[in-house]
C-alpha positions as a printed NumPy array, in Angstrom:
array([[  8.864,  25.399,  14.574],
       [  8.063,  23.115,  12.364],
       [  4.996,  21.559,  11.131],
       [  4.546,  17.912,  11.225],
       [  1.773,  15.44 ,  10.15 ],
       [  1.975,  12.042,  12.366],
       [ -0.026,   9.015,  10.759],
       [ -0.515,   5.902,  13.099],
       [ -2.174,   2.76 ,  11.994],
       [ -4.869,   0.472,  13.585],
       [ -2.451,  -1.057,  15.241],
       [ -0.726,   1.651,  16.964],
       [ -3.831,   2.958,  18.692],
       [ -5.117,  -0.761,  19.369],
       [ -5.271,  -1.155,  22.797],
       [ -5.984,   2.089,  25.51 ],
       [ -1.854,   1.315,  26.559],
       [ -1.095,   2.024,  22.851],
       [ -3.022,   4.97 ,  23.073],
       [ -1.597,   6.791,  25.843],
       [  1.679,   5.657,  24.297],
       [  0.49 ,   7.021,  20.772],
       [ -0.712,  10.272,  22.955],
       [  2.595,  11.147,  24.828],
       [  4.646,  10.535,  21.856],
       [  2.222,  13.043,  20.582],
       [  3.031,  15.55 ,  23.418],
       [  6.478,  15.352,  23.315],
       [  6.666,  16.72 ,  19.634],
       [  4.973,  19.056,  20.677],
       [  6.764,  20.377,  23.486],
       [  9.87 ,  20.292,  21.451],
       [  7.956,  23.437,  19.555],
       [  6.366,  21.599,  16.444],
       [  2.789,  22.244,  15.477],
       [  1.405,  18.683,  15.088],
       [ -1.103,  17.341,  12.788],
       [ -2.2  ,  13.634,  13.488],
       [ -3.886,  11.349,  10.883],
       [ -5.271,   8.263,  12.748],
       [ -6.724,   4.744,  11.384],
       [ -9.382,   2.674,  12.893],
       [ -8.199,   0.702,  16.048],
       [ -7.418,  -2.848,  15.845],
       [ -9.781,  -5.12 ,  14.082],
       [-12.606,  -2.521,  14.024],
       [-13.473,  -2.049,  10.376],
       [-13.224,  -5.946,  10.41 ],
       [-15.459,  -6.329,  12.915],
       [-18.031,  -3.548,  11.44 ],
       [-17.818,  -5.521,   7.871],
       [-18.545,  -8.489,   9.224],
       [-21.843,  -7.294,  11.172],
       [-22.669,  -5.766,   7.595],
       [-22.534,  -8.906,   5.798],
       [-24.687, -10.848,   8.309],
       [-27.04 ,  -8.578,   7.403],
       [-27.119,  -7.828,   4.22 ],
       [-24.629, -10.06 ,   1.98 ],
       [-24.262,  -7.047,  -0.776],
       [-24.577,  -3.955,   1.32 ],
       [-25.024,  -0.624,  -0.999],
       [-21.98 ,   1.32 ,  -1.382],
       [-23.1  ,   4.522,   0.336],
       [-24.202,   2.845,   3.443],
       [-21.016,   0.971,   3.633],
       [-18.886,   4.386,   3.833],
       [-21.133,   5.205,   6.212],
       [-20.768,   2.274,   8.499],
       [-16.807,   2.239,   8.145],
       [-16.576,   5.862,   8.508],
       [-17.425,   5.625,  12.226],
       [-14.249,   3.277,  12.878],
       [-11.677,   6.417,  12.546],
       [-13.786,   8.599,  14.286],
       [-13.803,   6.612,  17.159],
       [-10.081,   6.619,  17.41 ],
       [ -9.718,  10.307,  16.962],
       [-12.244,  11.077,  19.691],
       [-10.429,   8.365,  22.248],
       [ -6.886,   9.839,  21.441],
       [ -7.866,  13.415,  21.464],
       [ -9.318,  12.467,  25.097],
       [ -6.203,  11.084,  26.388],
       [ -4.499,  14.064,  25.05 ],
       [ -6.752,  16.143,  27.182],
       [ -6.114,  13.756,  29.874],
       [ -2.234,  14.023,  29.921],
       [ -2.496,  17.704,  30.218],
       [ -2.339,  19.094,  26.355],
       [ -4.887,  20.558,  24.023],
       [ -6.209,  18.329,  21.322],
       [ -9.437,  18.804,  18.65 ],
       [-10.548,  15.653,  16.528],
       [-11.621,  16.153,  13.157],
       [-13.526,  13.849,  10.69 ],
       [-12.496,  13.49 ,   7.044],
       [-15.078,  16.179,   5.747],
       [-13.978,  18.78 ,   9.126],
       [-10.416,  18.792,   8.055],
       [-11.743,  20.006,   4.65 ],
       [-10.805,  16.772,   2.482],
       [-12.925,  16.911,  -0.438],
       [-13.309,  13.757,  -2.974],
       [-14.591,  12.69 ,  -6.503],
       [-18.371,  10.695,  -6.027],
       [-17.202,   7.438,  -5.715],
       [-17.766,   5.701,  -2.428],
       [-15.614,   2.48 ,  -1.433],
       [-12.077,   4.17 ,  -3.416],
       [-12.768,   7.468,  -3.684],
       [ -9.832,   9.653,  -4.481],
       [ -9.357,  13.151,  -3.077],
       [-10.085,  16.308,  -5.53 ],
       [ -8.819,  19.103,  -2.888],
       [ -8.422,  20.366,   0.787],
       [ -9.627,  23.273,   2.794],
       [ -7.653,  22.946,   5.907],
       [ -8.759,  26.164,   7.671],
       [-10.185,  24.766,  10.49 ],
       [ -6.931,  22.75 ,  11.51 ],
       [ -5.084,  25.635,  11.025],
       [ -7.291,  27.701,  13.529],
       [ -6.916,  24.688,  15.946],
       [ -2.8  ,  24.722,  15.353],
       [ -2.651,  28.648,  15.997],
       [ -4.883,  27.886,  19.23 ],
       [ -2.219,  25.599,  20.675],
       [ -4.073,  22.101,  20.167],
       [ -2.891,  19.301,  18.517],
       [ -5.659,  18.422,  15.412],
       [ -6.601,  14.816,  15.076],
       [ -8.019,  13.803,  11.893],
       [ -9.825,  10.652,  10.851],
       [ -8.19 ,   8.635,   7.871],
       [ -9.441,   6.93 ,   5.335],
       [-12.536,   9.195,   4.485],
       [-13.852,  12.55 ,   2.654],
       [-16.909,  14.246,   1.655],
       [-17.745,  14.983,  -2.054],
       [-18.924,  18.531,  -2.859],
       [-22.948,  17.56 ,  -2.862],
       [-22.217,  16.337,   1.104],
       [-21.754,  12.605,   0.547],
       [-19.693,  10.704,   2.888],
       [-16.751,   8.625,   0.984],
       [-13.761,   6.355,   1.839],
       [-10.265,   6.463,   0.056],
       [ -9.908,   2.631,  -0.577],
       [ -7.074,   0.32 ,   0.894],
       [ -3.866,   2.893,   2.489],
       [ -6.517,   5.672,   2.524],
       [ -5.003,   6.676,   5.837],
       [ -1.506,   6.773,   4.713],
       [ -3.167,   8.899,   1.386],
       [ -4.5  ,  11.352,   3.916],
       [ -1.671,  11.957,   5.659],
       [  0.613,  12.606,   2.812],
       [ -2.247,  14.851,   1.285],
       [ -2.953,  16.935,   4.512],
       [  1.122,  17.206,   4.44 ],
       [  0.98 ,  18.775,   1.052],
       [ -1.963,  21.104,   1.499],
       [ -0.44 ,  22.468,   4.696],
       [  3.178,  22.545,   3.875],
       [  4.291,  20.559,   6.36 ],
       [  7.888,  20.167,   6.975],
       [  7.634,  16.073,   7.434],
       [  5.065,  13.553,   7.255],
       [  5.844,  10.753,   9.614],
       [  4.005,   7.245,   9.167],
       [  4.117,   5.521,  12.264],
       [  3.691,   1.505,  11.91 ],
       [  5.119,  -1.82 ,  13.825],
       [  8.294,  -1.693,  12.299],
       [ 11.081,   1.051,  12.586],
       [ 11.569,   1.769,   9.045],
       [ 11.432,   0.162,   5.152],
       [ 13.465,  -3.129,   5.024],
       [ 15.124,  -4.781,   2.472],
       [ 12.553,  -7.653,   2.47 ],
       [  9.445,  -8.102,   4.659],
       [ 11.189,  -8.861,   8.306],
       [  8.308, -11.199,   9.307],
       [  9.959, -13.521,   6.657],
       [ 14.024, -12.689,   6.805],
       [ 14.39 , -11.591,  10.257],
       [ 18.232, -10.118,   9.284],
       [ 16.61 ,  -8.009,   6.674],
       [ 18.23 ,  -4.818,   6.092],
       [ 16.954,  -1.563,   7.666],
       [ 17.187,   1.043,   4.367],
       [ 18.333,   4.712,   6.093],
       [ 16.644,   6.222,   2.847],
       [ 15.372,   5.192,  -0.298],
       [ 13.49 ,   7.212,  -3.742],
       [  9.862,   7.733,  -3.925],
       [ 10.576,   5.556,  -7.719],
       [ 11.942,   2.504,  -5.494],
       [  9.453,   2.985,  -2.777],
       [  6.764,   2.985,  -5.395],
       [  7.818,   0.105,  -7.63 ],
       [  7.999,  -1.909,  -4.089],
       [  4.329,  -0.678,  -2.734],
       [  2.75 ,  -1.323,  -5.932],
       [  4.944,  -5.077,  -5.679],
       [  3.551,  -6.04 ,  -2.227],
       [  5.415,  -4.323,   0.154],
       [  2.676,  -3.328,   2.857],
       [  4.574,  -0.682,   4.596],
       [  3.08 ,   2.235,   2.448],
       [  0.463,   2.045,   0.036],
       [  1.286,   3.309,  -3.979],
       [ -1.511,   5.902,  -3.944],
       [  0.342,   7.612,  -0.525],
       [  4.172,   7.534,  -2.186],
       [  2.208,   8.528,  -5.313],
       [  1.324,  11.801,  -3.921],
       [  4.429,  12.182,  -1.782],
       [  6.265,  12.369,  -4.78 ],
       [  4.203,  14.572,  -7.082],
       [  3.837,  16.982,  -4.265],
       [  7.399,  16.436,  -2.839],
       [  6.408,  15.488,   0.56 ],
       [  9.026,  14.418,   2.718],
       [  7.862,  11.014,   4.063],
       [  9.447,   9.061,   6.926],
       [  8.577,   5.411,   8.051],
       [  8.925,   4.934,  11.697],
       [  8.157,   2.649,  14.709],
       [  5.733,   3.659,  17.24 ],
       [  6.599,   1.317,  19.417],
       [ 10.292,   2.37 ,  19.557],
       [ 12.617,   5.829,  19.32 ],
       [ 14.794,   4.567,  16.206],
       [ 15.575,   6.806,  13.566],
       [ 13.442,   5.778,  10.292],
       [ 13.647,   5.643,   6.704],
       [ 13.067,   8.476,   4.709],
       [ 11.928,   8.566,   1.281],
       [ 12.684,  11.173,  -0.967],
       [ 13.365,  12.025,  -4.748],
       [ 16.991,  10.67 ,  -4.593],
       [ 18.285,   8.347,  -1.988],
       [ 21.815,   7.604,  -1.763],
       [ 23.373,   4.702,  -3.658],
       [ 24.912,   2.617,  -0.835],
       [ 28.38 ,   1.006,  -2.172],
       [ 27.725,  -2.19 ,  -3.767],
       [ 24.028,  -2.839,  -3.426],
       [ 22.292,  -2.928,  -6.42 ],
       [ 18.95 ,  -4.678,  -5.315],
       [ 17.432,  -2.518,  -2.514],
       [ 14.231,  -4.448,  -1.705],
       [ 12.604,  -7.77 ,  -2.4  ],
       [  8.723,  -7.661,  -2.298],
       [  6.012, -10.248,  -2.743],
       [  2.252, -10.59 ,  -3.687],
       [  0.451, -13.408,  -2.213],
       [ -2.853, -12.873,  -3.694],
       [ -2.164, -13.791,  -7.691],
       [ -3.978, -15.933, -10.287],
       [ -3.278, -16.534, -13.82 ],
       [ -5.569, -16.628, -16.501],
       [ -4.97 , -18.381, -20.033],
       [ -6.942, -17.708, -22.892],
       [ -6.523, -20.751, -25.469],
       [ -7.243, -20.618, -29.265],
       [ -7.883, -17.059, -29.826],
       [ -7.83 , -15.43 , -33.446],
       [ -4.704, -13.533, -34.257],
       [ -6.312, -10.578, -35.43 ],
       [ -6.249,  -6.746, -34.61 ],
       [ -8.198,  -5.644, -31.897],
       [ -8.676,  -9.029, -29.781],
       [ -6.251,  -7.331, -26.984],
       [ -8.027,  -4.4  , -26.701],
       [-11.53 ,  -6.031, -26.475],
       [-10.238,  -8.765, -23.887],
       [ -8.494,  -6.153, -21.565],
       [-11.251,  -3.14 , -22.39 ],
       [-13.949,  -5.728, -21.246],
       [-12.102,  -6.203, -18.06 ],
       [-11.141,  -2.675, -17.179],
       [-14.601,  -1.918, -17.476],
       [-15.374,  -3.968, -15.033],
       [-12.637,  -3.06 , -12.701],
       [-10.587,  -5.638, -12.961],
       [ -6.861,  -4.834, -12.865],
       [ -4.162,  -6.956, -15.317],
       [ -0.51 ,  -7.266, -14.307],
       [  1.645,  -9.154, -16.086],
       [  0.589, -10.314, -19.853],
       [  2.458, -13.157, -22.056],
       [  1.53 , -13.594, -25.626],
       [  2.747, -16.959, -27.08 ],
       [  3.942, -17.605, -30.969],
       [  0.698, -18.051, -33.488],
       [  0.052, -21.538, -35.05 ],
       [ -2.55 , -21.695, -37.414],
       [ -3.735, -18.395, -36.971],
       [ -4.464, -18.986, -33.529],
       [ -2.445, -17.61 , -30.076],
       [ -2.862, -18.103, -26.61 ],
       [ -1.866, -15.572, -24.043],
       [ -1.983, -15.202, -20.116],
       [ -2.493, -12.888, -17.641],
       [ -2.456, -12.729, -14.278],
       [ -4.904, -10.672, -11.566],
       [ -5.683, -10.593,  -8.04 ],
       [ -6.881, -13.846,  -6.984],
       [ -9.873, -11.996,  -5.735],
       [-10.679, -10.803,  -9.347],
       [ -9.916, -14.028, -10.404],
       [-13.503, -15.729, -10.786],
       [-15.148, -12.041, -11.992],
       [-12.367, -12.021, -14.701],
       [-13.35 , -15.521, -16.314],
       [-16.921, -14.551, -16.156],
       [-16.186, -11.231, -18.099],
       [-14.235, -13.184, -20.624],
       [-16.921, -15.29 , -21.032],
       [-19.223, -12.795, -21.992],
       [-17.293, -11.461, -24.896],
       [-17.287, -14.798, -26.615],
       [-19.036, -13.253, -29.447],
       [-16.6  , -10.586, -30.078],
       [-13.566, -12.307, -29.475],
       [-13.811, -16.366, -29.906],
       [-11.265, -18.53 , -28.381],
       [-11.144, -22.217, -28.013],
       [-10.991, -22.134, -23.87 ],
       [ -9.567, -20.   , -20.755],
       [ -8.038, -21.772, -18.14 ],
       [ -7.013, -20.768, -14.644],
       [ -4.504, -21.076, -11.915],
       [ -4.346, -20.021,  -8.272],
       [ -2.262, -20.104,  -5.476],
       [  0.457, -17.995,  -7.288],
       [  2.569, -15.627,  -5.816],
       [  4.633, -12.862,  -7.441],
       [  8.106, -11.875,  -5.724],
       [ 10.303,  -9.595,  -7.361],
       [ 13.623,  -7.463,  -6.849],
       [ 13.776,  -3.338,  -6.972],
       [ 16.279,  -1.092,  -7.321],
       [ 17.657,   1.797,  -9.126],
       [ 21.019,   0.392,  -9.839],
       [ 19.753,  -2.666, -12.076],
       [ 19.492,  -0.239, -15.103],
       [ 23.316,  -0.222, -15.347],
       [ 24.045,  -3.54 , -13.652],
       [ 23.864,  -6.687, -16.057],
       [ 22.977,  -9.992, -15.14 ],
       [ 21.134,  -9.159, -11.933],
       [ 18.024, -10.855, -13.768],
       [ 20.171, -13.994, -14.449],
       [ 21.159, -14.   , -10.604],
       [ 17.317, -14.125, -10.005],
       [ 16.457, -16.936, -12.369],
       [ 19.616, -18.941, -11.256],
       [ 18.426, -18.375,  -7.355],
       [ 14.894, -19.619,  -7.756],
       [ 15.879, -22.457, -10.137],
       [ 18.621, -23.766,  -7.638],
       [ 15.49 , -24.241,  -5.291],
       [ 14.041, -26.519,  -7.735],
       [ 11.157, -23.636,  -8.466],
       [  9.665, -23.04 , -11.902],
       [  9.165, -20.193, -12.816],
       [  5.824, -19.052, -14.788],
       [  5.783, -15.654, -16.135],
       [  8.211, -12.807, -16.047],
       [  7.939,  -9.226, -16.159],
       [ 10.632,  -6.746, -16.07 ],
       [ 11.423,  -2.901, -15.86 ],
       [ 14.443,  -0.434, -15.304],
       [ 14.478,  -0.852, -11.796],
       [ 12.542,  -3.969, -11.188],
       [ 12.127,  -7.989, -12.142],
       [  8.925,  -9.651, -11.032],
       [  8.797, -13.476, -11.075],
       [  5.384, -15.518, -10.783],
       [  5.902, -19.104,  -8.839],
       [  3.807, -21.526,  -6.954],
       [  3.089, -20.111,  -3.246],
       [  4.546, -23.231,  -1.369],
       [  8.099, -22.076,  -1.388],
       [  7.91 , -18.117,  -0.852],
       [  9.411, -17.679,   2.442],
       [ 12.806, -20.126,   1.055],
       [ 12.649, -18.025,  -2.7  ],
       [ 12.831, -14.811,  -0.707],
       [ 15.271, -15.968,   1.677],
       [ 17.542, -17.331,  -1.285],
       [ 17.479, -14.049,  -3.197],
       [ 18.082, -11.483,  -0.012],
       [ 21.296, -13.549,   0.427],
       [ 22.395, -13.69 ,  -3.689],
       [ 22.195, -10.015,  -3.785],
       [ 24.134,  -9.352,  -0.334],
       [ 21.488,  -7.933,   1.486],
       [ 21.671, -10.264,   5.08 ],
       [ 23.045,  -8.467,   7.734],
       [ 24.163,  -9.507,  11.239],
       [ 21.211,  -7.425,  13.164],
       [ 17.633,  -8.973,  13.586],
       [ 15.052,  -6.407,  12.306],
       [ 12.286,  -4.918,  15.132],
       [  9.343,  -5.899,  14.629],
       [  6.795,  -4.172,  17.328],
       [  3.044,  -5.318,  16.745],
       [  0.713,  -6.864,  14.407],
       [  1.167,  -6.199,  11.09 ],
       [ -0.921,  -2.858,  10.247],
       [ -1.862,  -2.637,   6.492],
       [ -4.31 ,   0.225,   6.729]])
């Protein structure tokens, strides 16, 4: 008998028909002789609808009350899915995150888990029930309800798998595995049989939405075997594990992109020690993540430097920088929106020279200018204008020999939670 954690996103349970299909799949896995723990997200657009309702009543709602509101979405899912399993003749017990023993730090909106006490979940399994757990939520030691932020349901599933020593954690979504790039952009994208934690983590951090970075980090740290599968087909998925077999001749494993990028430049900064520490320390203190940083040469004791942030954080970042003029004098700030970051990822890049040069050549052949570049041992990222993104991704996919003759399967609305 194996213990399997199955996670279903909002698109997988978005309608009564899909809920029934998921319930049948759960029961089939249990009848194979497995103990089944299920983690689900809120149905369809439930979370967005709740946020819209809150904004109509209060444009700046308290974070605590938003957590109270948003956790309702997952509770609806677990109750309805449990009812459906019962209707089909099997036993199921639904649990909120806190009933499942998930404890978090005292942060609203993006809490991190501190520990898990899954005794009630184990008891349900011992009694022959499927345990259905609400993703994306937990509770502090003081009894405050919290949410885990973007990707919280993926992270819940992986954390439960680690805490319960599960044999595998299966992430069900609308595609039947992890592809060399988004199959909505490149129809003949290559499906990967397996991928390493490190490669998947880079892809997730760089914009690939099939798995959230926190979930991959948790899986890597706890050596949880992950399998990404489709909730719409029985196709074999993609395994994410410590070491993945290198496919002969394939140096780049995937191409990811982030459509929400802004560049900010600070011009005429005094070239003295501590400048960068003051600027990026202030941004960090205000919860703004900075990605690529580039500094130009120094002229007349002045320097210019640029960095990228999420497009959502651009205005806030500029406000923070203007607020430290007294500590860090500079001539002016400029910004640019409507940018994207496109990245290539592959463990084989470290031992194959010329990989980055091929990327630059492919992009320039389309007449597209590269605004910023960032590299590591297994990835290379370029910031470009947003408009040619699809053409750039397709050109890179072809250049690195990733095209296939088969068309990728996409089974439903894109699910990113």
